[in-house]
N, C-alpha and C positions, 0 to 999 in steps of 0.2 A: 473541418474536423481533422484531427490528427489521429492516426492509427497507432494506438498503444498496444504493446504485446506483453502480457504477463507470463511468467513461468515460475516453477518451483513448488507448486502445490503438490499435495499427495496425502497419504495416510500415515498417521503417526500415533503412537501410544501417548496417553497422558504423561506429562512431564518431559516429553520430547521437544525437539526443535525443528524448525524449518526456516529456510531463507527464500523469500519471494523476490523476484526480480521483475522489473518493468522497463522494457526498452522503448525509448522515446525518439522518434525520428526528428531530424532538424539539426541545426547547428548548435555547437557547444554553448555559445553565449546565450542563445535563446533558452536553452534548457536550464541553465543556471539561474536565470532571472524569474522563471515561473514558479508559482506555488505548485507543489506536487503533493498528492495525498493517496492514502490507501483507505478504501471503504470495504465493508463486508455486508453480505446479506444471507441470512439463514432462512430456511423454509418457513413461510408464514409470517416473516418479519420484514419491516422496512429496512432499506439500506441505511447503514450507520457509518459515521466517520470513525476510523480506527486511529489514524495518525496523519499528521500533515507537516510538511516542511515548506516554509515560505522561501521566497526568493532572497530574503535577507538571512537565511540560515536559522531562523527560529523554528522550533518544533512544538507541537502539542499532541496530546494523546487522549484517547478515551480513558476514563477512570478505570475501566475494566481491564485495560492492558498495560497500564503504567507499571514500570519496573520489570515488565516481562518482554515487551516489544520495543524495537528500536528502528526508527526510520532514518535512512541516510541515503545520500546520492553520490554517484561517481560522475562528476561533471565532465570529465575528460571522455567518458564513454557514453554519456547520455543515458545512464541507467539509474533507476530508483530502486532501492532495496527496502525490504521489511524483514528484519531479523526477529523471529518469534521463538522465544524460549519458554520453558515451563508451560507448555500448551495444555489447555484444559478442554474437556468435551464441549463446553459452551463456546469455544473458539471455532467450532465447526461451521463453515460457511463458504460461500463463494467470495473470493477477495478480488476487488477491482482496483485498478490503477486509475488515477484521475489527474489530468493536468489542468490546472486552473487557467482562467483567462488573463490573470495578471499575477503579480508577485505575492498576493495574499493567499489565505486559506479559505476565502469566501467564494461563493458562487459555484457555477457548474464547470463548464469547460469540456474537455475531451475525455473519453473513457475507453478502457480496454474491454475485452470480452469476458475477462475473469479467469481465475484459476481456483480450483476447488481444494479446500483444506478439510480433512476429516480427522478428528481426534477421537480415538476410540480404543478401548482395551479389548 
């Protein structure tokens, strides 16, 4: 298991923005080749995929966040980001960083402990 560390969560009003970060240990080459994803879990709900970036630089997003969120990575720093704009109350959740076991967006892999995002007026 790889210890991932998320940061950047907080409280924001609807329409606001947050930038989540996930620091991944290991070497730069390994980071760039793995699939990396952000998931979220709201109280009483199952964990859901928010966005994923493959080792081939392909991305996919949950329909609910398309056009508002952007996943990207800094391979030189081994950091995965999630830029979240136009936040809505339904985006309130604990957000988890996930490193896949290969270059795809499939399967499990390693997880961080999560960072909390609260969207409320």
